[in-house]
C-alpha positions in Angstrom: 6.1 14.6 -11.2 5.7 11.7 -8.4 2.6 10.3 -10.1 4.5 10.5 -13.3 7.4 8.2 -12.7 4.9 5.8 -10.4 3.1 5.3 -13.5 6.2 5.3 -16.3 8.9 4.3 -14.5 12.3 5.0 -15.7 13.1 2.2 -17.9 10.4 4.8 -20.2 11.9 5.4 -22.2 13.6 2.2 -23.5 12.3 -0.5 -25.0 9.0 -1.9 -24.0 9.5 -5.6 -23.0 8.8 -7.9 -25.1 6.2 -11.7 -25.3 6.9 -14.4 -25.9 4.5 -17.3 -27.4 5.0 -20.4 -24.4 2.6 -23.5 -24.8 1.8 -25.6 -22.4 5.1 -27.1 -21.5 6.7 -23.7 -20.6 4.0 -24.2 -18.1 5.9 -27.4 -16.8 8.6 -26.0 -17.0 8.1 -22.6 -14.9 6.8 -25.3 -12.4 9.7 -27.6 -11.9 11.5 -24.8 -11.8 9.8 -23.7 -8.9 9.8 -26.5 -7.2 13.8 -26.5 -7.5 14.1 -22.9 -6.2 11.9 -23.9 -3.1 14.2 -27.1 -2.3 17.4 -25.1 -2.3 16.2 -22.6 -0.5 13.3 -24.6 2.0 13.5 -23.0 5.1 14.3 -19.3 4.4 10.3 -19.8 2.0 8.6 -21.2 4.7 9.9 -18.7 6.8 8.2 -16.3 4.5 5.7 -18.4 3.9 4.4 -17.8 7.3 3.2 -15.5 6.5 0.5 -16.0 4.7 -1.1 -19.3 6.9 -1.4 -16.1 9.8 -3.4 -13.4 8.1 -5.2 -16.7 6.5 -6.2 -17.8 10.0 -6.7 -14.3 11.0 -8.8 -13.4 7.9 -10.9 -16.7 9.3 -10.7 -15.9 12.5 -12.1 -13.0 12.5 -16.0 -12.8 11.3 -16.7 -14.4 14.9 -15.6 -11.2 16.5 -17.9 -9.0 14.1 -21.0 -11.0 13.9 -19.8 -11.3 9.8 -19.6 -15.1 10.0 -20.8 -15.0 6.4 -17.4 -13.2 5.2 -15.1 -16.0 6.4 -15.0 -17.3 3.1 -14.9 -14.1 0.5 -12.1 -13.1 2.5 -10.4 -16.5 3.0 -10.6 -17.2 -0.6 -10.1 -13.4 -1.0 -7.1 -12.9 0.4 -5.0 -15.1 -2.9 -6.1 -11.5 -4.9 -2.5 -9.6 -2.8 -1.1 -13.1 -3.2 1.6 -11.4 -6.2 2.8 -8.2 -4.1 2.6 -10.0 -0.9 5.2 -12.9 -2.6 7.8 -10.3 -4.0 9.9 -10.7 -2.0 10.1 -14.2 -2.7 10.8 -13.0 -6.3 13.2 -11.4 -4.8 14.6 -14.3 -3.6 15.0 -16.1 -7.1 16.2 -13.8 -8.6 19.5 -14.2 -6.9 19.4 -17.7 -7.4 19.4 -17.1 -10.8 22.6 -14.3 -10.8 24.3 -17.6 -8.8 24.1 -14.4 -5.8 24.0 -16.3 -2.2 20.5 -16.6 -1.1 18.8 -16.3 2.4 16.1 -15.1 3.5 17.4 -11.3 4.4 17.9 -10.4 1.2 14.2 -10.9 0.2 13.6 -7.4 2.0 15.4 -5.6 0.1 13.1 -4.9 -2.5 11.9 -2.2 -0.1 15.3 -0.7 -1.8 14.5 -0.8 -5.4 14.5 1.6 -7.5 10.6 0.0 -9.0 9.0 0.6 -4.7 6.6 3.1 -5.6 5.2 1.4 -8.7 5.5 -1.6 -6.6 3.8 0.2 -3.9 1.1 1.2 -5.9 -0.3 -1.9 -8.2 0.2 -3.7 -4.8 -2.6 -0.9 -4.0 -5.1 -1.6 -6.3 -4.8 -5.9 -5.9 -5.3 -4.6 -2.3 -8.4 -2.2 -3.9 -9.8 -5.3 -5.6 -9.6 -7.4 -2.8 -12.0 -4.5 -0.5 -14.5 -4.6 -4.0 -14.9 -8.4 -3.5 -15.4 -8.3 -0.4 -18.0 -5.4 -0.1 -19.0 -7.6 -3.8 -20.0 -10.2 -1.5 -21.3 -8.5 1.1 -24.1 -7.0 -1.2 -24.8 -11.3 -2.3 -25.6 -11.4 0.7 -27.5 -8.8 1.7 -29.3 -9.4 -1.2 -30.0 -13.5 -0.6 -30.8 -13.2 3.5 -31.3 -9.7 4.2 -29.4 -7.4 6.2 -29.4 -8.8 9.3 -26.0 -11.4 10.0 -26.4 -15.5 10.0 -25.9 -16.3 14.1 -24.7 -19.6 14.1 -22.2 -20.8 11.5 -23.1 -24.3 11.1 -27.0 -22.8 11.0 -25.8 -20.8 8.0 -23.6 -23.9 6.5 -26.2 -26.1 6.5 -28.9 -23.7 5.6 -26.0 -22.6 2.0 -26.5 -26.6 1.0 -29.2 -27.7 1.7 -31.7 -24.5 0.4 -32.4 -22.5 -3.3 -31.6 -19.2 -1.6 -27.4 -20.5 -0.5 -26.7 -22.8 -3.8 -27.9 -19.0 -5.4 -25.4 -18.0 -3.4 -22.4 -20.0 -4.1 -22.8 -20.3 -7.4 -23.8 -16.2 -7.7 -20.7 -15.8 -5.5 -18.1 -18.3 -7.4 -18.0 -16.8 -10.6 -18.0 -13.3 -8.9 -15.6 -14.7 -7.6 -14.1 -16.1 -10.7 -14.4 -12.4 -12.7 -12.1 -10.5 -9.4 -10.1 -14.1 -10.4 -9.7 -12.8 -13.3 -9.1 -9.2 -13.3 -5.7 -9.5 -10.6 -4.9 -12.6 -13.0 -4.7 -9.8 -16.2 -3.3 -7.1 -14.5 -0.3 -9.5 -12.0 0.7 -12.6 -14.4 4.0 -10.3 -14.4 3.6 -7.1 -13.5 5.5 -7.7 -10.1 8.4 -9.7 -11.7 8.7 -7.3 -14.4 8.5 -4.4 -11.2 11.7 -6.3 -9.1 13.6 -6.8 -12.5 13.1 -3.4 -14.1 12.3 0.0 -13.4 8.9 0.0 -16.4 6.4 1.2 -14.3 3.7 0.8 -13.4 0.8 1.7 -16.7 3.5 -0.9 -18.0 3.7 -3.2 -16.3 -0.4 -4.2 -16.0 0.0 -3.1 -19.5 2.3 -6.0 -20.4 1.0 -8.3 -17.5 -2.8 -7.8 -20.0 -0.8 -8.2 -23.1 0.6 -11.3 -22.1 -2.5 -12.9 -21.9 -4.1 -12.0 -25.0 -0.8 -13.9 -25.6 -0.8 -16.2 -23.7 -4.3 -17.5 -23.6 -4.4 -21.1 -22.7 -1.3 -21.4 -21.2 -2.6 -18.3 -18.8 -5.9 -20.0 -18.5 -3.7 -22.7 -17.3 -1.4 -20.6 -15.0 -5.0 -20.0 -13.8 -6.1 -22.9 -12.6 -3.6 -24.6 -11.1 -2.3 -21.0 -9.0 -6.4 -22.1 -7.9 -5.8 -25.3 -7.4 -2.8 -25.3 -5.3 -4.8 -22.1 -2.9 -7.3 -24.5 -2.2 -5.2 -27.4 -1.3 -3.4 -25.8 0.4 -5.6 -23.3 2.7 -8.1 -26.6 4.0 -5.4 -27.8 6.0 -6.2 -24.4 8.1 -5.0 -22.8 5.9 -1.5 -24.6 6.5 -0.6 -25.5 3.2 0.1 -22.6 1.7 3.3 -22.3 3.7 4.2 -25.0 0.9 1.9 -24.0 -1.8 2.8 -19.7 -1.4 6.7 -20.3 -2.1 6.5 -22.8 -4.7 3.6 -20.8 -6.1 5.9 -17.5 -5.8 8.7 -18.6 -7.2 7.2 -21.1 -9.8 5.9 -17.4 -10.9 10.2 -16.1 -11.4 10.0 -18.5 -13.7 7.0 -17.2 -15.9 7.9 -14.4 -16.2 11.7 -15.1 -17.0 10.0 -17.8 -20.4 7.0 -15.3 -20.7 8.8 -12.3 -21.3 12.2 -12.1 -23.1 15.2 -10.6 -20.8 17.8 -7.2 -21.5 20.6 -7.0 -19.3 21.1 -3.1 -20.2 17.8 -1.9 -18.2 17.8 -5.0 -15.1 18.0 -3.6 -12.0 21.3 -4.6 -10.8 21.1 -6.7 -7.4 21.5 -5.4 -4.0 
């Protein structure tokens, strides 16, 4: 029963989420509305956004202590794979503002009392599994090209990557594998977490709806994925500090993208806590 509850949710008997066909202008509007949310509650968003650069810096420094410098880039870039799960509290902030309710960072933690929290946790575990698979794939690729011995000096390793055929193969193959993992993550999570926060639809319904959204709107969703990837890259460059601005902005924009893609059904929506 517990597995069934997580998979299908309490609202499974209700109407399936209706997916709209959106255009490029809707992506632009979602970004504008996300920026408006960020400006309306910058202190709260920045506070929550600190989680990202702090975790990012921990991930970046970990390899130096574990003799695994070759995993520095996979760890730093792969952290974005779990971003949709970690941003659930920020979706709640946008949801409360949309409903005209009080907004404060403390309300971001109301998601822990959401009826959908088992499904949200299950979907979060899925993203963590994808993240782990990305790290294992990166290690396998490095071992296949360089052998089991990790690099001793990071600067020397960078020089090898930048100036040898083997290094170019590592970068090109790594980017392709990373793109595949990112595409899977986008497909299963582009609207699934906002949907679960909004309705108790169940993890399977949320993932299916997210994939259908991608298939129905391939061009806008591809553009959205590129925007998210570029923004995260820019935010990560100055030692991850830029993520304090980029991640909250993207999280708020994701909520508004969800509203544009999924037809609203007040009868199935969770009341704000």
